[in-house]
C-alpha positions in Angstrom: 41.2 -7.0 -22.3 42.8 -6.4 -25.7 41.1 -4.0 -27.9 40.0 -6.4 -30.6 36.4 -6.0 -31.7 34.4 -8.1 -33.9 33.3 -6.2 -37.1 29.6 -5.2 -36.8 27.7 -8.0 -38.6 28.4 -10.3 -41.5 29.5 -8.8 -44.9 27.1 -9.3 -47.9 29.5 -12.1 -49.3 29.1 -14.1 -46.2 25.3 -13.7 -46.0 25.0 -14.5 -49.7 27.1 -17.7 -49.5 24.9 -19.0 -46.7 21.7 -18.3 -48.7 23.2 -20.0 -51.8 24.1 -23.0 -49.8 20.4 -23.5 -48.9 19.1 -22.7 -52.4 18.7 -25.5 -55.0 20.2 -23.6 -58.1 22.1 -24.8 -61.0 25.7 -23.6 -61.2 24.8 -21.0 -63.9 22.0 -19.7 -61.9 24.0 -19.6 -58.8 26.7 -17.7 -60.7 24.2 -15.3 -62.0 22.7 -14.6 -58.5 26.0 -14.0 -57.1 26.8 -11.5 -59.8 23.5 -9.7 -59.4 23.6 -9.3 -55.7 27.4 -8.2 -55.5 27.0 -6.1 -58.5 23.9 -4.2 -57.2 25.7 -3.6 -53.9 28.9 -2.5 -55.6 27.1 0.0 -57.9 24.5 1.2 -55.6 25.4 5.0 -56.0 25.2 5.0 -59.7 22.0 2.9 -59.7 20.3 5.3 -57.3 21.4 8.2 -59.5 19.6 6.6 -62.6 16.6 5.9 -60.5 16.5 9.6 -59.2 16.7 11.0 -62.8 13.4 9.3 -63.7 11.7 9.7 -60.4 12.4 13.4 -59.3 11.1 14.1 -55.7 9.8 10.6 -55.3 11.2 8.1 -52.6 10.6 4.5 -53.1 10.2 1.7 -50.5 13.5 0.1 -49.9 12.3 -3.3 -51.6 11.0 -1.3 -54.6 14.3 0.6 -54.9 16.1 -2.6 -54.8 14.0 -4.0 -57.7 14.7 -0.9 -59.7 18.4 -1.3 -58.9 18.2 -5.0 -60.2 16.7 -4.2 -63.3 18.9 -1.3 -64.1 22.1 -3.2 -63.2 21.1 -5.9 -65.8 20.5 -3.5 -68.4 23.7 -1.2 -68.1 26.4 -3.7 -66.5 25.5 -7.2 -67.8 25.9 -7.8 -71.4 24.8 -11.5 -71.3 21.1 -10.7 -70.4 19.2 -8.9 -73.2 17.8 -5.6 -71.9 14.1 -6.4 -72.7 14.4 -9.8 -70.8 15.8 -8.0 -67.8 12.9 -5.4 -67.7 10.3 -8.3 -68.1 11.8 -10.5 -65.5 12.1 -7.6 -63.0 8.4 -6.6 -63.5 7.3 -10.2 -63.0 9.5 -10.4 -59.8 7.9 -7.1 -58.5 4.5 -8.7 -59.0 5.6 -11.8 -57.1 6.9 -9.7 -54.3 3.7 -7.9 -53.7 4.2 -4.9 -55.9 1.7 -5.5 -58.5 0.2 -2.0 -58.3 3.8 -0.6 -58.9 4.5 -2.9 -61.8 3.6 -0.3 -64.3 5.7 2.3 -62.7 8.8 -0.1 -62.7 8.0 -1.0 -66.2 7.9 2.6 -67.2 11.2 3.5 -65.6 13.1 0.6 -67.0 11.8 0.9 -70.4 12.4 4.6 -70.4 16.1 3.9 -70.0 15.9 1.2 -72.8 15.1 3.9 -75.3 18.1 6.0 -74.0 20.6 3.2 -73.6 23.6 4.4 -75.5 23.0 7.9 -74.3 22.8 7.0 -70.7 25.9 4.7 -71.0 27.8 7.8 -72.2 26.6 9.8 -69.2 27.7 7.1 -66.8 31.0 7.1 -68.4 31.3 10.8 -67.9 30.3 10.7 -64.3 33.5 8.7 -63.5 35.5 11.9 -64.2 33.0 14.8 -63.3 31.5 13.1 -60.2 33.6 10.1 -59.3 31.8 9.3 -56.1 28.7 8.5 -58.2 30.4 7.3 -61.4 32.5 4.8 -59.5 29.8 4.3 -56.7 31.9 5.2 -53.5 31.1 7.6 -50.6 32.0 11.1 -51.5 33.9 11.5 -48.2 36.1 8.5 -49.0 36.8 9.6 -52.6 37.8 13.1 -51.3 40.1 11.4 -48.7 41.8 9.2 -51.4 42.2 12.2 -53.8 44.0 14.1 -51.1 46.2 11.0 -50.2 47.0 9.6 -53.6 45.9 12.3 -56.2 43.0 12.1 -58.7 44.7 9.6 -61.2 45.6 6.9 -58.7 42.3 7.3 -56.8 40.4 6.6 -60.1 42.5 3.5 -60.5 41.7 2.4 -57.0 38.0 3.1 -57.5 38.0 0.9 -60.7 39.9 -1.8 -58.9 37.3 -1.8 -56.1 34.7 -2.4 -58.8 36.4 -5.4 -60.2 35.6 -8.7 -58.9 38.5 -10.1 -56.9 40.8 -12.9 -58.0 41.4 -16.0 -56.0 45.1 -16.8 -55.0 46.5 -19.9 -53.4 49.6 -20.4 -51.3 51.4 -23.7 -51.6 51.6 -25.5 -48.3 55.0 -26.9 -48.2 54.4 -28.7 -44.9 52.2 -31.1 -47.1 53.5 -30.9 -50.7 55.4 -28.8 -53.2 54.6 -26.6 -56.1 55.3 -29.4 -58.7 53.0 -31.9 -57.0 50.3 -29.4 -56.4 50.4 -28.3 -60.0 50.1 -32.0 -61.2 47.2 -32.4 -58.8 45.4 -29.4 -60.0 45.6 -30.5 -63.7 43.9 -33.7 -62.7 41.2 -31.6 -60.7 40.3 -29.3 -63.6 41.9 -26.3 -61.9 43.1 -23.6 -64.3 45.9 -21.6 -62.7 48.6 -19.0 -63.5 52.0 -18.4 -61.9 52.3 -15.3 -59.7 55.4 -13.7 -58.1 56.4 -10.5 -56.4 59.5 -9.7 -54.6 58.1 -10.7 -51.2 56.5 -13.9 -52.5 59.3 -15.4 -54.6 58.6 -18.0 -57.2 56.3 -21.1 -56.9 54.7 -20.0 -53.8 51.6 -18.1 -54.9 49.3 -19.1 -57.8 46.3 -17.3 -59.3 43.3 -19.7 -59.6 41.7 -18.7 -62.9 38.8 -21.3 -62.9 38.1 -24.4 -60.6 35.3 -26.7 -59.2 34.3 -25.6 -55.7 37.4 -25.5 -53.7 36.1 -27.6 -50.8 35.3 -30.4 -53.3 39.0 -30.7 -54.2 41.1 -33.4 -52.8 44.0 -31.0 -52.8 42.2 -28.6 -50.6 40.9 -31.3 -48.3 44.4 -32.7 -47.9 45.7 -29.3 -47.1 48.0 -28.8 -50.0 47.1 -25.1 -50.4 45.6 -22.2 -48.4 43.6 -19.5 -50.2 45.2 -16.1 -49.4 45.8 -12.8 -51.1 49.6 -12.3 -51.9 49.6 -9.1 -49.8 49.0 -10.9 -46.6 52.3 -12.7 -47.0 54.3 -9.4 -46.6 53.9 -9.1 -42.9 55.1 -12.7 -42.3 58.1 -12.2 -44.6 59.0 -9.0 -42.5 58.7 -11.0 -39.3 61.2 -13.3 -40.7 60.3 -16.2 -38.3 63.0 -18.7 -37.6 62.9 -22.4 -36.3 63.3 -22.4 -32.4 61.8 -18.9 -31.8 58.9 -18.1 -29.5 56.5 -16.2 -31.6 53.1 -14.7 -30.8 50.4 -13.9 -33.4 48.3 -11.5 -31.6 45.2 -11.3 -33.8 45.5 -14.7 -35.5 42.1 -15.6 -37.0 41.3 -17.1 -39.4 44.9 -18.3 -39.5 46.5 -17.5 -42.9 49.5 -15.7 -41.4 49.8 -18.1 -38.5 50.0 -21.1 -40.8 52.5 -19.4 -43.1 54.7 -18.7 -40.1 54.5 -22.4 -39.1 55.4 -23.2 -42.8 58.5 -21.0 -42.8 59.6 -22.5 -39.5 58.9 -26.0 -40.6 56.7 -26.5 -37.5 59.9 -26.0 -35.4 58.8 -22.7 -33.5 56.7 -22.1 -30.4 53.9 -20.3 -32.0 51.0 -18.9 -30.0 47.9 -17.8 -32.0 45.7 -15.4 -29.8 42.2 -14.0 -30.7 39.6 -13.0 -28.1 36.8 -14.7 -30.1 36.5 -18.4 -29.3 34.6 -19.2 -32.7 37.2 -17.4 -34.7 40.0 -19.3 -32.9 38.1 -22.5 -34.0 38.9 -21.4 -37.5 42.6 -21.1 -36.7 42.6 -24.6 -35.2 40.7 -26.1 -38.2 43.1 -24.6 -40.7 46.1 -25.9 -38.8 44.7 -29.3 -38.7 44.0 -29.3 -42.5 47.4 -27.9 -43.2 49.4 -30.1 -40.9 50.5 -27.3 -38.7 51.6 -28.9 -35.2 53.4 -26.1 -33.5 50.6 -23.7 -32.7 48.9 -23.1 -29.4 45.6 -21.1 -29.6 44.5 -19.0 -26.6 41.8 -16.5 -26.0 42.7 -15.4 -22.6 45.8 -13.4 -22.4 47.9 -14.3 -19.4 51.6 -14.4 -20.6 54.5 -13.2 -18.5 56.1 -10.1 -19.8 59.1 -10.3 -22.2 58.2 -13.8 -23.2 58.5 -13.7 -27.1 61.3 -13.3 -29.7 58.8 -11.9 -32.2 55.2 -10.6 -32.2 53.0 -10.1 -35.1 50.1 -7.5 -34.8 47.8 -8.0 -37.9 45.5 -5.4 -36.4 41.7 -5.0 -36.9 41.3 -2.1 -39.3 39.1 -0.2 -41.6 39.8 -2.9 -44.4 40.0 -0.1 -47.0 42.7 -2.0 -48.9 40.4 -4.9 -49.5 37.2 -3.1 -50.4 36.7 -5.1 -53.6 36.5 -8.3 -51.6 34.0 -6.7 -49.3 31.6 -4.9 -51.5 29.3 -3.5 -49.0 32.2 -2.1 -46.8 32.2 1.2 -48.7 28.8 1.8 -47.4 29.6 0.7 -43.8 32.8 2.6 -42.9 32.8 6.0 -41.5 35.6 8.5 -40.6 34.4 8.1 -37.0 35.0 4.3 -37.2 38.6 4.9 -38.5 39.3 7.2 -35.3 37.9 4.5 -33.1 40.0 1.9 -34.7 43.2 3.9 -34.1 42.6 3.6 -30.3 42.3 -0.1 -30.6 45.3 -0.4 -32.7 47.5 1.6 -30.3 46.2 -0.7 -27.4 47.3 -3.7 -29.4 50.8 -2.3 -30.0 51.1 -1.4 -26.3 50.1 -5.0 -25.4 52.5 -6.5 -27.9 55.5 -4.2 -26.8 55.2 -5.7 -23.3 55.5 -9.3 -24.5 58.9 -8.8 -26.4 62.2 -10.0 -25.1 65.1 -7.4 -25.4 66.1 -7.0 -29.2 62.8 -8.7 -30.1 61.1 -7.8 -33.4 57.5 -6.4 -33.6 55.7 -6.3 -36.9 52.5 -4.2 -37.2 50.3 -4.7 -40.4 46.9 -3.8 -41.6 44.9 -4.1 -44.8 44.2 -0.5 -44.6 45.2 2.4 -47.0 44.6 5.1 -44.4 47.8 7.0 -43.1 45.9 7.4 -39.7 45.9 3.6 -39.2 49.4 3.0 -40.7 52.5 5.3 -40.7 51.0 8.2 -38.6 49.8 5.5 -35.9 53.3 3.9 -35.9 54.8 7.6 -35.2 52.4 7.9 -32.3 53.6 4.7 -30.9 57.2 5.4 -31.3 56.8 8.6 -29.6 55.5 6.9 -26.7 57.9 3.9 -26.8 61.4 5.3 -27.2 62.8 1.8 -26.7 61.6 0.8 -30.0 63.3 1.6 -33.3 61.8 1.6 -36.8 63.7 -0.7 -39.1 61.4 -0.9 -42.1 57.9 0.0 -43.4 56.2 -0.7 -46.7 52.8 0.0 -48.1 51.3 -2.1 -50.8 48.4 -0.5 -53.1 46.4 -2.0 -55.8 47.4 0.7 -58.3 51.2 0.2 -57.7 51.4 -3.5 -56.8 48.4 -5.1 -58.3 47.4 -6.7 -55.0 45.2 -5.9 -52.1 46.2 -2.9 -50.1 48.4 -3.6 -47.1 50.8 -1.8 -44.7 53.6 -3.4 -42.8 56.2 -1.9 -40.5 59.0 -3.9 -38.6 60.1 -2.5 -35.3 62.8 -3.7 -32.8 63.0 -3.4 -29.3 66.4 -1.9 -28.1 
């Protein structure tokens, strides 16, 4: 079996979305809840530093620690909530959650910081330089790793990027419409957008959605006129350069963003196989294909192809996701150096499997959304040393601090 493994558990964003779907909240309250949950997770290290300053030698129960984090986040990171109101609401929530005896303690910690608000904000700002792992709320080992790879200045830019809410981008689906028609439709649907272009996207393919109603409520979404996708994910397909009539394998296809873009570029005129070992994730590929009008895709979970079958293979490998950390706010607290090493073994296994599926002179594109050389350039060198029949044609890394998009790595190899 291929070395694809499902990430352990759901990310905070997915859990939060499911909870909000069940909750009867007004749009403003829903937005505030979303901001509070993700903000507390994102700034956890800095919040815990604040708590430790006022509670030396004391360890709180997890729920009590979360209440303190919630109150402090509103006081120091949210301007729209008056600090005194944030303290009052946090104390009341503590009482409702069964922490009545600790309400006075919570009130004392939070009001203590209200008296030192400006001074403490200055300290938090200084921490971003003196102790960036705390000031920017990231694990120390990861900050040290990035400083070694990128230098202090670029690492600071990356840390800031990860703490900034992610933007939403939409790719025009030219199997259903064109940019002009989609823009006209968005104007009628109260979608505020902006143009976006990079050398690998070209013009009028990707748009930044600045504000909009719930996407699934839009007729343009339901009719498959666009697909939500960060621009960085398009680079791998551009390097694959799919052509009509080719046999193409997308080895780790779910949820289908790259698969459907391949179909779009080949105008549904390729033999495109989308593989993933998880049946429920393949269902996402099928749903996206149906919505977008993709008809050339065959989805498979069991791998039983003859060798040397495909003209081109895309391996968008499961990885550490360090390039998309601002989209997965709790990832920073889940990833470990050991996990990156484990992923390397899986990635090499996937490349070995892909190599056996290519015809002579076939193209193999390997991509990740990782910033780690161990999963990117260094891994490709390891693969090439074991497969002298392959030649490196091009490789490119996208980084938030250089390209203004999610991190990604793409390499194009050709079988001799």
